[in-house]
C-alpha angles and dihedrals in degrees: 000000000000118000118201131198124213128198117215127196115354130012088223096110096134100197140041085275083089084093096050134065110284139136094284102025134056136187118231142168119252090254092066111091101196123104129009119303107234103163146013133195110226118184089338096311122116110229125186128212117256137171138190090291099048103028093083089060091053091047092048089053090056096253122150126230122232108252134164137178112255112239097217101046104017093230126135112259119202116209124203095250128099135189120255123248110258091234090063091066089063097042118058092194092053091047090051090053091053091047090051089054089051091048091051091050091050091050092049089051090052091226 
């Protein structure tokens, strides 16, 4: 199962609570289509949304992108989700900055 988090309203959640239920943020399953998807949990790993603009920042921080091998063509498929730097799990302000990047990427994607 893949769980997804959406962020409603403003990206001004100033702490790691951006990924928990709060006044400006809400948790949701992937099947809910409201809000902007900012994160998923895949096989127990938190992964944040990125795009062409923000992916270089994730890569520079040593994060890995979610990829899989397509079953029909056998080619590697890169998804728009990246792991989170380990240091962000210990620093709420750093986590909030990564979540804001993910929110911006989600907004740019229009999803």
